All heavy atoms as TSV, in Angstrom:
chain	resi	resn	atom	element	x	y	z
A	1	MET	N	N	-99.380	-61.238	-121.926
A	1	MET	CA	C	-98.392	-61.111	-122.965
A	1	MET	C	C	-98.813	-61.905	-124.202
A	1	MET	O	O	-98.630	-61.441	-125.318
A	1	MET	CB	C	-97.040	-61.607	-122.415
A	1	MET	CG	C	-95.916	-61.392	-123.338
A	1	MET	SD	S	-95.629	-59.632	-123.500
A	1	MET	CE	C	-94.282	-59.620	-124.583
A	2	ASP	N	N	-99.347	-63.109	-123.964
A	2	ASP	CA	C	-99.779	-63.930	-125.090
A	2	ASP	C	C	-100.904	-63.261	-125.874
A	2	ASP	O	O	-100.943	-63.345	-127.103
A	2	ASP	CB	C	-100.247	-65.307	-124.611
A	2	ASP	CG	C	-99.095	-66.156	-124.101
A	2	ASP	OD1	O	-97.953	-65.942	-124.554
A	2	ASP	OD2	O	-99.340	-67.049	-123.269
A	3	GLN	N	N	-101.808	-62.602	-125.147
A	3	GLN	CA	C	-102.914	-61.931	-125.839
A	3	GLN	C	C	-102.407	-60.774	-126.690
A	3	GLN	O	O	-102.890	-60.555	-127.802
A	3	GLN	CB	C	-103.943	-61.420	-124.833
A	3	GLN	CG	C	-104.833	-62.513	-124.304
A	3	GLN	CD	C	-105.899	-61.977	-123.370
A	3	GLN	OE1	O	-105.710	-60.942	-122.733
A	3	GLN	NE2	N	-107.000	-62.688	-123.275
A	4	ALA	N	N	-101.435	-60.048	-126.193
A	4	ALA	CA	C	-100.875	-58.930	-126.957
A	4	ALA	C	C	-100.192	-59.438	-128.221
A	4	ALA	O	O	-100.346	-58.852	-129.304
A	4	ALA	CB	C	-99.882	-58.156	-126.102
A	5	LYS	N	N	-99.468	-60.527	-128.094
A	5	LYS	CA	C	-98.790	-61.100	-129.259
A	5	LYS	C	C	-99.817	-61.582	-130.281
A	5	LYS	O	O	-99.649	-61.386	-131.481
A	5	LYS	CB	C	-97.908	-62.269	-128.804
A	5	LYS	CG	C	-96.945	-62.725	-129.838
A	5	LYS	CD	C	-95.942	-63.793	-129.403
A	5	LYS	CE	C	-96.057	-64.346	-128.036
A	5	LYS	NZ	N	-95.129	-65.449	-127.768
A	6	ALA	N	N	-100.895	-62.192	-129.794
A	6	ALA	CA	C	-101.942	-62.682	-130.689
A	6	ALA	C	C	-102.635	-61.522	-131.399
A	6	ALA	O	O	-102.897	-61.585	-132.605
A	6	ALA	CB	C	-102.956	-63.501	-129.901
A	7	ARG	N	N	-102.931	-60.462	-130.667
A	7	ARG	CA	C	-103.569	-59.296	-131.278
A	7	ARG	C	C	-102.679	-58.658	-132.333
A	7	ARG	O	O	-103.150	-58.174	-133.365
A	7	ARG	CB	C	-103.934	-58.272	-130.210
A	7	ARG	CG	C	-105.096	-58.708	-129.376
A	7	ARG	CD	C	-105.482	-57.668	-128.371
A	7	ARG	NE	N	-106.574	-58.179	-127.544
A	7	ARG	CZ	C	-106.853	-57.721	-126.359
A	7	ARG	NH1	N	-106.164	-56.739	-125.841
A	7	ARG	NH2	N	-107.851	-58.242	-125.667
A	8	PHE	N	N	-101.373	-58.662	-132.075
A	8	PHE	CA	C	-100.433	-58.124	-133.038
A	8	PHE	C	C	-100.451	-58.956	-134.320
A	8	PHE	O	O	-100.409	-58.408	-135.423
A	8	PHE	CB	C	-99.020	-58.088	-132.442
A	8	PHE	CG	C	-98.003	-57.468	-133.357
A	8	PHE	CD1	C	-98.012	-56.103	-133.585
A	8	PHE	CD2	C	-97.055	-58.248	-133.986
A	8	PHE	CE1	C	-97.092	-55.520	-134.435
A	8	PHE	CE2	C	-96.119	-57.678	-134.830
A	8	PHE	CZ	C	-96.132	-56.315	-135.057
A	9	LYS	N	N	-100.534	-60.283	-134.184
A	9	LYS	CA	C	-100.610	-61.147	-135.365
A	9	LYS	C	C	-101.862	-60.840	-136.177
A	9	LYS	O	O	-101.821	-60.775	-137.400
A	9	LYS	CB	C	-100.640	-62.621	-134.958
A	9	LYS	CG	C	-99.311	-63.215	-134.675
A	9	LYS	CD	C	-99.477	-64.712	-134.419
A	9	LYS	CE	C	-98.187	-65.385	-134.121
A	9	LYS	NZ	N	-98.350	-66.825	-133.889
A	10	VAL	N	N	-102.973	-60.666	-135.488
A	10	VAL	CA	C	-104.224	-60.335	-136.184
A	10	VAL	C	C	-104.068	-59.006	-136.909
A	10	VAL	O	O	-104.438	-58.874	-138.083
A	10	VAL	CB	C	-105.414	-60.283	-135.192
A	10	VAL	CG1	C	-106.651	-59.734	-135.871
A	10	VAL	CG2	C	-105.687	-61.661	-134.611
A	11	PHE	N	N	-103.511	-58.028	-136.236
A	11	PHE	CA	C	-103.312	-56.697	-136.810
A	11	PHE	C	C	-102.426	-56.760	-138.055
A	11	PHE	O	O	-102.772	-56.220	-139.105
A	11	PHE	CB	C	-102.697	-55.776	-135.744
A	11	PHE	CG	C	-102.377	-54.400	-136.237
A	11	PHE	CD1	C	-103.391	-53.496	-136.498
A	11	PHE	CD2	C	-101.068	-54.010	-136.430
A	11	PHE	CE1	C	-103.101	-52.219	-136.945
A	11	PHE	CE2	C	-100.762	-52.745	-136.879
A	11	PHE	CZ	C	-101.783	-51.846	-137.137
A	12	VAL	N	N	-101.299	-57.437	-137.939
A	12	VAL	CA	C	-100.379	-57.546	-139.069
A	12	VAL	C	C	-101.037	-58.337	-140.201
A	12	VAL	O	O	-100.889	-57.994	-141.377
A	12	VAL	CB	C	-99.045	-58.200	-138.636
A	12	VAL	CG1	C	-98.175	-58.522	-139.841
A	12	VAL	CG2	C	-98.304	-57.298	-137.669
A	13	GLY	N	N	-101.787	-59.358	-139.853
A	13	GLY	CA	C	-102.485	-60.140	-140.863
A	13	GLY	C	C	-103.482	-59.303	-141.644
A	13	GLY	O	O	-103.608	-59.438	-142.864
A	14	ARG	N	N	-104.185	-58.426	-140.941
A	14	ARG	CA	C	-105.140	-57.537	-141.620
A	14	ARG	C	C	-104.438	-56.563	-142.549
A	14	ARG	O	O	-104.867	-56.321	-143.673
A	14	ARG	CB	C	-105.945	-56.749	-140.597
A	14	ARG	CG	C	-107.047	-57.523	-139.970
A	14	ARG	CD	C	-107.871	-56.621	-139.080
A	14	ARG	NE	N	-108.812	-57.404	-138.301
A	14	ARG	CZ	C	-109.369	-57.003	-137.190
A	14	ARG	NH1	N	-109.085	-55.805	-136.719
A	14	ARG	NH2	N	-110.207	-57.766	-136.545
A	15	ILE	N	N	-103.354	-55.970	-142.039
A	15	ILE	CA	C	-102.630	-54.969	-142.833
A	15	ILE	C	C	-102.024	-55.590	-144.086
A	15	ILE	O	O	-102.096	-55.014	-145.166
A	15	ILE	CB	C	-101.538	-54.291	-141.978
A	15	ILE	CG1	C	-102.195	-53.393	-140.940
A	15	ILE	CG2	C	-100.582	-53.480	-142.840
A	15	ILE	CD1	C	-101.230	-52.760	-139.978
A	16	THR	N	N	-101.423	-56.760	-143.924
A	16	THR	CA	C	-100.738	-57.391	-145.052
A	16	THR	C	C	-101.682	-58.201	-145.928
A	16	THR	O	O	-101.299	-58.609	-147.024
A	16	THR	CB	C	-99.607	-58.315	-144.564
A	16	THR	OG1	O	-100.163	-59.348	-143.757
A	16	THR	CG2	C	-98.564	-57.547	-143.797
A	17	GLY	N	N	-102.885	-58.439	-145.463
A	17	GLY	CA	C	-103.837	-59.226	-146.229
A	17	GLY	C	C	-103.610	-60.725	-146.098
A	17	GLY	O	O	-104.126	-61.505	-146.885
A	18	SER	N	N	-102.849	-61.120	-145.093
A	18	SER	CA	C	-102.540	-62.532	-144.876
A	18	SER	C	C	-103.634	-63.157	-144.003
A	18	SER	O	O	-103.667	-62.956	-142.788
A	18	SER	CB	C	-101.178	-62.676	-144.192
A	18	SER	OG	O	-100.954	-64.010	-143.822
A	19	GLU	N	N	-104.505	-63.914	-144.636
A	19	GLU	CA	C	-105.577	-64.572	-143.885
A	19	GLU	C	C	-105.009	-65.605	-142.920
A	19	GLU	O	O	-105.537	-65.800	-141.828
A	19	GLU	CB	C	-106.560	-65.234	-144.840
A	19	GLU	CG	C	-107.410	-64.262	-145.617
A	19	GLU	CD	C	-108.409	-64.972	-146.508
A	19	GLU	OE1	O	-108.802	-66.102	-146.199
A	19	GLU	OE2	O	-108.785	-64.370	-147.531
A	20	ARG	N	N	-103.930	-66.269	-143.336
A	20	ARG	CA	C	-103.315	-67.284	-142.490
A	20	ARG	C	C	-102.816	-66.670	-141.181
A	20	ARG	O	O	-103.076	-67.183	-140.099
A	20	ARG	CB	C	-102.152	-67.957	-143.206
A	20	ARG	CG	C	-101.496	-69.067	-142.380
A	20	ARG	CD	C	-100.177	-69.539	-142.983
A	20	ARG	NE	N	-99.160	-68.504	-143.043
A	20	ARG	CZ	C	-98.392	-68.140	-142.023
A	20	ARG	NH1	N	-98.540	-68.707	-140.834
A	20	ARG	NH2	N	-97.480	-67.199	-142.158
A	21	LEU	N	N	-102.125	-65.547	-141.274
A	21	LEU	CA	C	-101.589	-64.883	-140.092
A	21	LEU	C	C	-102.714	-64.367	-139.201
A	21	LEU	O	O	-102.655	-64.489	-137.976
A	21	LEU	CB	C	-100.659	-63.742	-140.499
A	21	LEU	CG	C	-99.844	-63.095	-139.393
A	21	LEU	CD1	C	-98.967	-64.124	-138.690
A	21	LEU	CD2	C	-98.974	-61.992	-139.969
A	22	GLU	N	N	-103.744	-63.818	-139.807
A	22	GLU	CA	C	-104.880	-63.312	-139.036
A	22	GLU	C	C	-105.585	-64.456	-138.303
A	22	GLU	O	O	-105.917	-64.347	-137.121
A	22	GLU	CB	C	-105.862	-62.595	-139.956
A	22	GLU	CG	C	-106.975	-61.899	-139.220
A	22	GLU	CD	C	-107.871	-61.086	-140.138
A	22	GLU	OE1	O	-107.538	-60.876	-141.317
A	22	GLU	OE2	O	-108.937	-60.664	-139.654
A	23	THR	N	N	-105.794	-65.565	-138.998
A	23	THR	CA	C	-106.446	-66.728	-138.386
A	23	THR	C	C	-105.586	-67.304	-137.273
A	23	THR	O	O	-106.095	-67.684	-136.205
A	23	THR	CB	C	-106.716	-67.805	-139.457
A	23	THR	OG1	O	-107.512	-67.229	-140.488
A	23	THR	CG2	C	-107.432	-68.994	-138.875
A	24	GLU	N	N	-104.293	-67.364	-137.516
A	24	GLU	CA	C	-103.373	-67.863	-136.494
A	24	GLU	C	C	-103.429	-66.974	-135.250
A	24	GLU	O	O	-103.427	-67.468	-134.119
A	24	GLU	CB	C	-101.957	-67.877	-137.067
A	24	GLU	CG	C	-100.941	-68.597	-136.234
A	24	GLU	CD	C	-99.592	-68.630	-136.929
A	24	GLU	OE1	O	-99.529	-69.076	-138.088
A	24	GLU	OE2	O	-98.612	-68.191	-136.292
A	25	GLY	N	N	-103.495	-65.676	-135.463
A	25	GLY	CA	C	-103.596	-64.743	-134.344
A	25	GLY	C	C	-104.886	-64.930	-133.562
A	25	GLY	O	O	-104.892	-64.889	-132.335
A	26	ARG	N	N	-105.981	-65.152	-134.264
A	26	ARG	CA	C	-107.263	-65.379	-133.581
A	26	ARG	C	C	-107.222	-66.669	-132.760
A	26	ARG	O	O	-107.736	-66.718	-131.648
A	26	ARG	CB	C	-108.396	-65.420	-134.584
A	26	ARG	CG	C	-108.634	-64.093	-135.246
A	26	ARG	CD	C	-110.076	-63.934	-135.679
A	26	ARG	NE	N	-110.245	-62.707	-136.429
A	26	ARG	CZ	C	-110.383	-61.503	-135.867
A	26	ARG	NH1	N	-110.367	-61.389	-134.571
A	26	ARG	NH2	N	-110.547	-60.431	-136.611
A	27	ALA	N	N	-106.605	-67.701	-133.314
A	27	ALA	CA	C	-106.476	-68.963	-132.578
A	27	ALA	C	C	-105.609	-68.760	-131.332
A	27	ALA	O	O	-105.919	-69.285	-130.256
A	27	ALA	CB	C	-105.874	-70.039	-133.473
A	28	ASP	N	N	-104.546	-67.993	-131.472
A	28	ASP	CA	C	-103.688	-67.696	-130.328
A	28	ASP	C	C	-104.430	-66.901	-129.259
A	28	ASP	O	O	-104.206	-67.091	-128.059
A	28	ASP	CB	C	-102.434	-66.936	-130.769
A	28	ASP	CG	C	-101.467	-67.799	-131.553
A	28	ASP	OD1	O	-101.623	-69.038	-131.565
A	28	ASP	OD2	O	-100.545	-67.224	-132.184
A	29	GLU	N	N	-105.322	-65.991	-129.690
A	29	GLU	CA	C	-106.131	-65.230	-128.729
A	29	GLU	C	C	-107.007	-66.161	-127.905
A	29	GLU	O	O	-107.112	-66.011	-126.690
A	29	GLU	CB	C	-107.022	-64.216	-129.449
A	29	GLU	CG	C	-106.341	-62.957	-129.881
A	29	GLU	CD	C	-107.303	-61.988	-130.557
A	29	GLU	OE1	O	-108.177	-62.442	-131.335
A	29	GLU	OE2	O	-107.181	-60.789	-130.293
A	30	VAL	N	N	-107.630	-67.116	-128.578
A	30	VAL	CA	C	-108.500	-68.063	-127.884
A	30	VAL	C	C	-107.684	-68.886	-126.891
A	30	VAL	O	O	-108.089	-69.080	-125.742
A	30	VAL	CB	C	-109.243	-68.974	-128.891
A	30	VAL	CG1	C	-109.968	-70.094	-128.177
A	30	VAL	CG2	C	-110.213	-68.158	-129.722
A	31	LYS	N	N	-106.517	-69.369	-127.322
A	31	LYS	CA	C	-105.649	-70.145	-126.429
A	31	LYS	C	C	-105.252	-69.329	-125.209
A	31	LYS	O	O	-105.235	-69.834	-124.088
A	31	LYS	CB	C	-104.390	-70.592	-127.166
A	31	LYS	CG	C	-104.593	-71.675	-128.164
A	31	LYS	CD	C	-103.253	-72.008	-128.827
A	31	LYS	CE	C	-103.418	-72.798	-130.085
A	31	LYS	NZ	N	-102.130	-72.998	-130.774
A	32	ALA	N	N	-104.919	-68.060	-125.425
A	32	ALA	CA	C	-104.501	-67.194	-124.322
A	32	ALA	C	C	-105.649	-66.976	-123.341
A	32	ALA	O	O	-105.446	-66.993	-122.119
A	32	ALA	CB	C	-103.994	-65.859	-124.855
A	33	ARG	N	N	-106.858	-66.779	-123.866
A	33	ARG	CA	C	-108.016	-66.599	-122.984
A	33	ARG	C	C	-108.286	-67.852	-122.167
A	33	ARG	O	O	-108.579	-67.773	-120.970
A	33	ARG	CB	C	-109.257	-66.233	-123.785
A	33	ARG	CG	C	-109.334	-64.759	-124.091
A	33	ARG	CD	C	-110.705	-64.399	-124.638
A	33	ARG	NE	N	-110.488	-63.687	-125.889
A	33	ARG	CZ	C	-111.027	-63.984	-127.048
A	33	ARG	NH1	N	-111.874	-64.979	-127.160
A	33	ARG	NH2	N	-110.756	-63.280	-128.120
A	34	ILE	N	N	-108.199	-69.015	-122.809
A	34	ILE	CA	C	-108.432	-70.274	-122.102
A	34	ILE	C	C	-107.371	-70.468	-121.024
A	34	ILE	O	O	-107.690	-70.834	-119.891
A	34	ILE	CB	C	-108.441	-71.465	-123.084
A	34	ILE	CG1	C	-109.696	-71.404	-123.951
A	34	ILE	CG2	C	-108.355	-72.792	-122.344
A	34	ILE	CD1	C	-109.709	-72.386	-125.105
A	35	ARG	N	N	-106.108	-70.199	-121.366
A	35	ARG	CA	C	-105.025	-70.341	-120.393
A	35	ARG	C	C	-105.256	-69.411	-119.201
A	35	ARG	O	O	-105.037	-69.799	-118.047
A	35	ARG	CB	C	-103.693	-70.024	-121.070
A	35	ARG	CG	C	-102.505	-70.317	-120.191
A	35	ARG	CD	C	-101.175	-70.098	-120.909
A	35	ARG	NE	N	-101.067	-71.009	-122.039
A	35	ARG	CZ	C	-100.795	-70.609	-123.291
A	35	ARG	NH1	N	-100.622	-69.352	-123.570
A	35	ARG	NH2	N	-100.703	-71.489	-124.263
A	36	GLN	N	N	-105.739	-68.198	-119.469
A	36	GLN	CA	C	-105.992	-67.242	-118.396
A	36	GLN	C	C	-107.127	-67.730	-117.492
A	36	GLN	O	O	-107.032	-67.647	-116.269
A	36	GLN	CB	C	-106.331	-65.878	-118.993
A	36	GLN	CG	C	-106.501	-64.788	-117.971
A	36	GLN	CD	C	-106.818	-63.456	-118.630
A	36	GLN	OE1	O	-107.391	-63.402	-119.708
A	36	GLN	NE2	N	-106.441	-62.381	-117.977
A	37	LYS	N	N	-108.190	-68.265	-118.086
A	37	LYS	CA	C	-109.314	-68.769	-117.296
A	37	LYS	C	C	-108.891	-69.945	-116.432
A	37	LYS	O	O	-109.260	-70.031	-115.260
A	37	LYS	CB	C	-110.471	-69.198	-118.200
A	37	LYS	CG	C	-111.083	-68.096	-118.997
A	37	LYS	CD	C	-111.955	-67.222	-118.147
A	37	LYS	CE	C	-112.612	-66.178	-119.042
A	37	LYS	NZ	N	-113.364	-65.222	-118.282
A	38	VAL	N	N	-108.102	-70.862	-117.008
A	38	VAL	CA	C	-107.631	-72.030	-116.256
A	38	VAL	C	C	-106.764	-71.592	-115.084
A	38	VAL	O	O	-106.894	-72.113	-113.973
A	38	VAL	CB	C	-106.873	-73.008	-117.180
A	38	VAL	CG1	C	-106.136	-74.062	-116.384
A	38	VAL	CG2	C	-107.829	-73.658	-118.159
A	39	THR	N	N	-105.901	-70.624	-115.324
A	39	THR	CA	C	-105.045	-70.115	-114.253
A	39	THR	C	C	-105.879	-69.485	-113.146
A	39	THR	O	O	-105.618	-69.717	-111.950
A	39	THR	CB	C	-104.044	-69.089	-114.809
A	39	THR	OG1	O	-103.268	-69.717	-115.821
A	39	THR	CG2	C	-103.130	-68.565	-113.725
A	40	THR	N	N	-106.892	-68.723	-113.511
A	40	THR	CA	C	-107.770	-68.103	-112.518
A	40	THR	C	C	-108.484	-69.162	-111.687
A	40	THR	O	O	-108.531	-69.071	-110.458
A	40	THR	CB	C	-108.810	-67.204	-113.215
A	40	THR	OG1	O	-108.124	-66.191	-113.951
A	40	THR	CG2	C	-109.746	-66.559	-112.211
A	41	ILE	N	N	-108.999	-70.176	-112.340
A	41	ILE	CA	C	-109.701	-71.257	-111.637
A	41	ILE	C	C	-108.735	-71.982	-110.713
A	41	ILE	O	O	-109.074	-72.304	-109.572
A	41	ILE	CB	C	-110.347	-72.224	-112.646
A	41	ILE	CG1	C	-111.509	-71.534	-113.350
A	41	ILE	CG2	C	-110.813	-73.502	-111.963
A	41	ILE	CD1	C	-112.049	-72.284	-114.549
A	42	ARG	N	N	-107.518	-72.236	-111.188
A	42	ARG	CA	C	-106.519	-72.929	-110.372
A	42	ARG	C	C	-106.202	-72.126	-109.112
A	42	ARG	O	O	-106.138	-72.672	-108.013
A	42	ARG	CB	C	-105.250	-73.164	-111.177
A	42	ARG	CG	C	-104.203	-73.961	-110.435
A	42	ARG	CD	C	-102.961	-74.216	-111.270
A	42	ARG	NE	N	-103.307	-75.032	-112.412
A	42	ARG	CZ	C	-102.851	-74.817	-113.646
A	42	ARG	NH1	N	-102.026	-73.819	-113.886
A	42	ARG	NH2	N	-103.191	-75.602	-114.640
A	43	HIS	N	N	-106.028	-70.811	-109.260
A	43	HIS	CA	C	-105.721	-69.957	-108.116
A	43	HIS	C	C	-106.882	-69.947	-107.116
A	43	HIS	O	O	-106.663	-69.994	-105.901
A	43	HIS	CB	C	-105.399	-68.532	-108.555
A	43	HIS	CG	C	-104.046	-68.392	-109.161
A	43	HIS	ND1	N	-102.889	-68.376	-108.429
A	43	HIS	CD2	C	-103.658	-68.274	-110.457
A	43	HIS	CE1	C	-101.858	-68.248	-109.227
A	43	HIS	NE2	N	-102.303	-68.189	-110.483
A	44	ARG	N	N	-108.099	-69.885	-107.619
A	44	ARG	CA	C	-109.258	-69.910	-106.724
A	44	ARG	C	C	-109.352	-71.233	-105.980
A	44	ARG	O	O	-109.663	-71.266	-104.792
A	44	ARG	CB	C	-110.539	-69.656	-107.502
A	44	ARG	CG	C	-110.692	-68.226	-107.928
A	44	ARG	CD	C	-111.992	-68.003	-108.640
A	44	ARG	NE	N	-112.098	-66.620	-109.081
A	44	ARG	CZ	C	-113.075	-66.158	-109.823
A	44	ARG	NH1	N	-114.043	-66.963	-110.229
A	44	ARG	NH2	N	-113.111	-64.900	-110.189
A	45	ALA	N	N	-109.079	-72.317	-106.700
A	45	ALA	CA	C	-109.140	-73.642	-106.068
A	45	ALA	C	C	-108.075	-73.766	-104.984
A	45	ALA	O	O	-108.347	-74.298	-103.896
A	45	ALA	CB	C	-108.962	-74.733	-107.115
A	46	LEU	N	N	-106.883	-73.272	-105.249
A	46	LEU	CA	C	-105.830	-73.319	-104.235
A	46	LEU	C	C	-106.194	-72.460	-103.030
A	46	LEU	O	O	-105.926	-72.839	-101.888
A	46	LEU	CB	C	-104.497	-72.860	-104.826
A	46	LEU	CG	C	-103.841	-73.822	-105.805
A	46	LEU	CD1	C	-102.617	-73.175	-106.436
A	46	LEU	CD2	C	-103.474	-75.129	-105.127
A	47	GLY	N	N	-106.820	-71.323	-103.278
A	47	GLY	CA	C	-107.259	-70.469	-102.180
A	47	GLY	C	C	-108.312	-71.144	-101.331
A	47	GLY	O	O	-108.287	-71.068	-100.092
A	48	MET	N	N	-109.240	-71.832	-101.982
A	48	MET	CA	C	-110.271	-72.555	-101.227
A	48	MET	C	C	-109.640	-73.688	-100.429
A	48	MET	O	O	-109.995	-73.923	-99.274
A	48	MET	CB	C	-111.328	-73.111	-102.177
A	48	MET	CG	C	-112.227	-72.045	-102.760
A	48	MET	SD	S	-113.390	-72.691	-103.970
A	48	MET	CE	C	-114.293	-73.889	-103.021
A	49	LYS	N	N	-108.703	-74.394	-101.024
A	49	LYS	CA	C	-108.022	-75.492	-100.345
A	49	LYS	C	C	-107.307	-74.976	-99.099
A	49	LYS	O	O	-107.404	-75.583	-98.035
A	49	LYS	CB	C	-107.028	-76.146	-101.306
A	49	LYS	CG	C	-106.246	-77.284	-100.733
A	49	LYS	CD	C	-105.312	-77.839	-101.806
A	49	LYS	CE	C	-104.056	-78.339	-101.166
A	49	LYS	NZ	N	-103.053	-78.701	-102.152
A	50	ASP	N	N	-106.620	-73.850	-99.243
A	50	ASP	CA	C	-105.917	-73.252	-98.104
A	50	ASP	C	C	-106.900	-72.816	-97.013
A	50	ASP	O	O	-106.616	-72.977	-95.822
A	50	ASP	CB	C	-105.065	-72.061	-98.543
A	50	ASP	CG	C	-103.857	-72.479	-99.355
A	50	ASP	OD1	O	-103.490	-73.673	-99.310
A	50	ASP	OD2	O	-103.296	-71.604	-100.052
A	51	SER	N	N	-108.038	-72.275	-97.400
A	51	SER	CA	C	-108.999	-71.816	-96.394
A	51	SER	C	C	-109.585	-73.003	-95.627
A	51	SER	O	O	-109.861	-72.904	-94.444
A	51	SER	CB	C	-110.100	-70.986	-97.034
A	51	SER	OG	O	-110.931	-71.780	-97.840
A	52	PHE	N	N	-109.767	-74.135	-96.296
A	52	PHE	CA	C	-110.262	-75.315	-95.593
A	52	PHE	C	C	-109.221	-75.849	-94.633
A	52	PHE	O	O	-109.541	-76.292	-93.538
A	52	PHE	CB	C	-110.649	-76.441	-96.591
A	52	PHE	CG	C	-111.913	-76.162	-97.322
A	52	PHE	CD1	C	-111.982	-76.355	-98.688
A	52	PHE	CD2	C	-113.063	-75.721	-96.667
A	52	PHE	CE1	C	-113.146	-76.126	-99.384
A	52	PHE	CE2	C	-114.229	-75.475	-97.342
A	52	PHE	CZ	C	-114.276	-75.677	-98.713
A	53	LYS	N	N	-107.944	-75.813	-95.014
A	53	LYS	CA	C	-106.865	-76.256	-94.125
A	53	LYS	C	C	-106.808	-75.387	-92.876
A	53	LYS	O	O	-106.635	-75.871	-91.764
A	53	LYS	CB	C	-105.532	-76.221	-94.838
A	53	LYS	CG	C	-105.303	-77.346	-95.786
A	53	LYS	CD	C	-103.897	-77.267	-96.372
A	53	LYS	CE	C	-103.640	-78.410	-97.318
A	53	LYS	NZ	N	-102.295	-78.320	-97.914
A	54	ARG	N	N	-106.940	-74.087	-93.049
A	54	ARG	CA	C	-106.883	-73.165	-91.909
A	54	ARG	C	C	-108.077	-73.362	-90.983
A	54	ARG	O	O	-107.971	-73.217	-89.787
A	54	ARG	CB	C	-106.851	-71.719	-92.401
A	54	ARG	CG	C	-105.517	-71.325	-92.925
A	54	ARG	CD	C	-105.466	-69.829	-93.220
A	54	ARG	NE	N	-104.666	-69.644	-94.432
A	54	ARG	CZ	C	-105.024	-68.977	-95.482
A	54	ARG	NH1	N	-106.177	-68.351	-95.508
A	54	ARG	NH2	N	-104.240	-68.876	-96.524
A	55	GLY	N	N	-109.204	-73.704	-91.549
A	55	GLY	CA	C	-110.413	-73.892	-90.746
A	55	GLY	C	C	-110.351	-75.125	-89.865
A	55	GLY	O	O	-110.951	-75.171	-88.786
A	56	ARG	N	N	-109.616	-76.135	-90.259
A	56	ARG	CA	C	-109.519	-77.380	-89.478
A	56	ARG	C	C	-108.530	-77.270	-88.337
A	56	ARG	O	O	-108.628	-77.985	-87.365
A	56	ARG	CB	C	-109.063	-78.520	-90.386
A	56	ARG	CG	C	-110.098	-78.931	-91.375
A	56	ARG	CD	C	-109.599	-80.128	-92.132
A	56	ARG	NE	N	-110.473	-80.398	-93.269
A	56	ARG	CZ	C	-110.286	-81.346	-94.138
A	56	ARG	NH1	N	-109.239	-82.142	-94.026
A	56	ARG	NH2	N	-111.104	-81.522	-95.125
A	57	SER	N	N	-107.535	-76.406	-88.443
A	57	SER	CA	C	-106.481	-76.338	-87.435
A	57	SER	C	C	-106.964	-75.800	-86.132
A	57	SER	O	O	-107.832	-75.105	-85.897
A	57	SER	CB	C	-105.344	-75.451	-87.929
A	57	SER	OG	O	-104.781	-76.024	-89.078
């Protein structure tokens, strides 16, 4: 959802000629990508943690 909102800001910024809005949208895109990567890593780490717990039982 964050990426879609960021892309919309970039799009509107281009149409209206607002460099500030376009730049803000690009920054939001980067933040959304980083948040997505962190979430993916967190989920993988939790999965590995769970698999180690199951292996010891």
